[in-house]
C-alpha positions in Angstrom: -101.2 -74.4 -135.4 -101.5 -72.5 -138.3 -102.8 -73.9 -141.8 -101.3 -72.4 -145.2 -102.1 -73.0 -148.5 -99.5 -72.4 -151.2 -99.1 -72.8 -155.1 -96.2 -74.8 -156.2 -94.8 -75.4 -160.1 -95.7 -78.8 -161.3 -92.1 -79.7 -161.1 -91.6 -78.7 -157.7 -94.7 -80.6 -156.3 -93.9 -83.7 -158.2 -90.0 -83.6 -156.5 -91.7 -83.3 -153.3 -93.9 -85.9 -153.7 -91.2 -88.4 -155.1 -89.2 -87.5 -152.3 -91.6 -87.6 -149.6 -93.2 -91.1 -150.6 -89.4 -92.5 -150.8 -88.8 -91.5 -147.0 -92.5 -91.7 -145.8 -93.2 -88.7 -144.5 -96.3 -86.0 -145.0 -96.4 -83.3 -147.6 -96.5 -80.9 -144.3 -93.4 -82.3 -142.7 -91.5 -81.8 -146.0 -92.5 -78.5 -146.5 -92.2 -77.7 -142.6 -88.7 -78.8 -142.8 -88.0 -77.1 -145.9 -89.2 -73.8 -144.3 -87.3 -74.5 -141.2 -84.1 -75.2 -143.1 -84.4 -71.7 -144.8 -85.3 -69.7 -141.7 -81.9 -71.5 -140.0 -80.1 -70.2 -143.3 -81.4 -66.8 -143.1 -80.7 -66.3 -139.2 -76.7 -67.9 -140.0 -76.4 -65.5 -143.0 -77.6 -62.5 -141.0 -75.3 -63.2 -138.0 -72.4 -63.7 -140.5 -73.7 -60.3 -141.9 -73.3 -58.8 -138.5 -70.2 -60.3 -137.6 -68.5 -59.0 -140.7 -69.9 -55.7 -140.1 -68.8 -55.6 -136.5 -64.8 -56.0 -138.0 -65.6 -53.4 -140.4 -67.0 -51.1 -137.8 -64.2 -51.8 -135.2 -61.2 -53.6 -137.0 -58.4 -54.7 -135.0 -55.6 -52.3 -134.5 -51.8 -53.0 -135.6 -51.0 -53.7 -132.1 -53.6 -56.5 -131.7 -52.4 -58.2 -135.0 -49.0 -57.7 -133.9 -49.7 -59.3 -130.4 -51.9 -62.3 -132.4 -48.6 -63.0 -134.4 -46.3 -62.9 -131.5 -48.6 -65.3 -129.5 -48.8 -67.7 -132.3 -45.2 -67.6 -133.2 -44.1 -70.2 -130.4 -47.0 -72.7 -131.0 -46.3 -72.6 -134.8 -42.5 -72.8 -134.4 -42.8 -76.4 -132.8 -44.8 -77.9 -135.8 -43.1 -79.8 -138.5 -43.8 -78.2 -141.8 -42.6 -80.9 -143.8 -45.3 -83.0 -145.8 -45.6 -86.4 -144.4 -45.5 -89.2 -146.5 -48.5 -91.7 -146.9 -48.2 -95.4 -146.3 
């Protein structure tokens, strides 16, 4: 396992210390969890960008949109569009 030294502003360090002591984990665990969360967030953001770019590069055709609308109408027609009253 690699060891890394980092510099943090005092207020960030104090917030980490307060949090980690309250939940009983090590500084390393707090930093590791924060970095893992950041990496998950970045991966999700990149995938969303790729998803959007895919639609920009190859949008649905008018025929595909029409098909989706026609396929969905019977399902939506069976739903009650009246707002239900709460008890």
